[in-house]
Structure formats: C-alpha cells, structure tokens
C-alpha positions as CSV (number, residue, x, y, z in Angstrom):
1,X,60.3,92.3,75.8
2,X,63.6,93.9,74.5
3,X,66.2,92.3,74.7
4,X,64.8,89.1,76.2
5,X,67.0,85.9,74.5
6,X,65.6,83.3,72.3
7,X,65.2,81.0,76.1
8,X,63.7,83.8,77.9
9,X,61.3,84.3,74.9
10,X,60.5,80.8,74.9
11,X,59.1,81.1,78.5
12,X,57.0,83.9,77.8
13,X,55.4,82.2,75.0
14,X,54.7,78.8,77.1
15,X,54.0,81.7,79.7
16,X,51.1,82.5,76.9
17,X,50.3,79.4,75.8
18,X,48.8,78.2,79.2
19,X,46.9,80.9,79.1
20,X,45.7,80.0,75.2
21,X,43.0,77.3,76.2
22,X,39.7,78.0,77.6
23,X,39.4,75.5,79.7
24,X,42.3,76.8,81.7
25,X,40.7,80.0,81.7
26,X,37.5,79.0,82.7
27,X,39.4,77.3,86.4
28,X,41.8,80.5,86.4
29,X,37.9,82.7,86.8
30,X,37.0,80.0,89.0
31,X,39.6,80.3,91.4
32,X,39.2,84.1,91.2
33,X,36.5,84.1,93.2
34,X,37.8,81.5,96.3
35,X,40.3,77.8,96.0
36,X,38.4,74.8,95.0
37,X,40.0,71.2,95.1
38,X,40.3,69.6,91.6
39,X,36.3,67.8,92.3
40,X,34.8,70.9,92.5
41,X,35.7,72.5,88.9
42,X,35.3,69.5,87.8
43,X,31.6,69.8,88.4
44,X,31.6,73.7,87.3
45,X,33.6,73.2,84.5
46,X,31.8,70.1,82.9
47,X,34.7,68.0,83.0
48,X,36.2,64.6,83.9
49,X,38.6,65.2,87.4
50,X,41.1,64.0,85.4
51,X,40.6,66.9,82.1
52,X,41.0,68.9,85.2
53,X,43.8,67.9,87.1
54,X,45.8,67.9,83.4
55,X,44.8,71.8,83.4
56,X,45.6,72.9,86.5
57,X,49.2,70.9,86.9
58,X,50.1,72.6,84.0
59,X,48.8,76.1,85.3
60,X,50.9,75.2,88.7
61,X,53.8,74.6,86.6
62,X,53.8,77.8,84.8
63,X,53.5,79.4,88.8
64,X,49.7,80.6,87.9
65,X,48.2,78.3,89.9
66,X,49.9,77.1,94.2
67,X,48.0,73.2,95.6
68,X,48.0,72.9,99.4
69,X,46.9,69.6,100.3
70,X,44.6,69.4,103.0
71,X,44.2,65.4,104.2
72,X,42.7,64.1,101.7
73,X,41.7,66.6,98.9
74,X,44.5,68.8,96.7
75,X,42.8,73.0,97.3
76,X,44.0,75.1,94.6
77,X,44.3,79.0,94.5
78,X,45.6,81.7,92.7
79,X,49.5,81.8,92.8
80,X,49.9,85.1,90.8
81,X,46.9,87.9,91.1
82,X,49.0,90.0,88.1
83,X,47.6,86.7,85.6
84,X,43.8,88.9,86.5
85,X,45.8,92.1,85.8
86,X,46.5,90.4,81.8
87,X,43.2,88.9,81.7
88,X,41.6,92.1,82.1
89,X,43.8,94.1,79.8
90,X,43.1,91.2,77.1
91,X,39.8,91.3,77.5
92,X,39.4,95.0,77.3
93,X,41.4,94.9,73.8
94,X,39.1,92.8,72.6
95,X,35.7,94.5,74.1
96,X,37.0,97.2,72.0
97,X,38.3,95.2,68.3
98,X,33.9,93.9,69.0
99,X,32.7,97.3,69.3
100,X,34.7,99.2,66.1
101,X,33.8,96.1,64.3
102,X,29.7,96.5,65.7
103,X,30.1,100.2,64.4
104,X,31.4,99.5,61.3
105,X,28.8,97.1,60.1
106,X,26.4,99.7,61.6
107,X,26.8,101.6,59.1
108,X,26.1,98.9,56.0
109,X,22.8,98.2,58.1
110,X,21.2,101.8,57.7
111,X,18.8,102.7,55.6
112,X,20.2,104.5,52.6
113,X,17.8,107.6,51.9
114,X,15.0,107.0,49.5
115,X,15.8,107.7,45.9
116,X,13.8,110.7,44.4
117,X,12.3,109.1,40.3
118,X,11.4,111.4,38.2
119,X,8.3,111.5,37.5
C-alpha cells in the first residue's frame, strides 16, 4: 500500500469492507466447495434469497465472485481464488492471537502453591 494515492486506498478499504460481514464470509466459504445458485446459498445460510442476492451483488462488484446464467438460474462461483489465501492468513493470525490469550489466562488459572503456615 506504500505510495498509493488516496483513491486507491479507498478502493482497498472498500474491498476489505466487502469482507467485513459474516454472511459474505459464509457465502465465500460455501462457494469454496462448489458453485451454487442463490436458492442453495440462501438455504445453507438461513437467510432469504433477496438478502443473499444483495450480498452476492456486492461480492460480484468487488470481483470476488462471478455470475453465470443457466436457464432460469444464476450460478455463482469464486472469481478470485486468491481470496482464500488472504482469509487463511487472517484466520491464522486470529488463531495465534487466541492461543496467546489462552496461554495468558492459563497462567492465572493455575493453583498457587500452598502457603506454609506457622504452627
């Protein structure tokens, strides 16, 4: 990002904003397995077709998914598989942060050694 003009940084921010919604990440995960139509995605995500269509429109706008019409249905697939490398990088980073936090909590959860009392 070094040296990018503000207009380019705005596009980068919009790209990340497209990924900043759990339903869209769920859609990308489902499309990782295979291409699907809106109805399938809606059923698997537990949302209405209209809701999923809005998310797919945004993902398409940012070049993350592509749409192909077949008869009366539109099928969506990943347009840029490198998105998974980015997601895996972020997920790995979060996992490491959680591991470090758990280790820190574990230090406080250990029982202190018994204190000797004078009798």
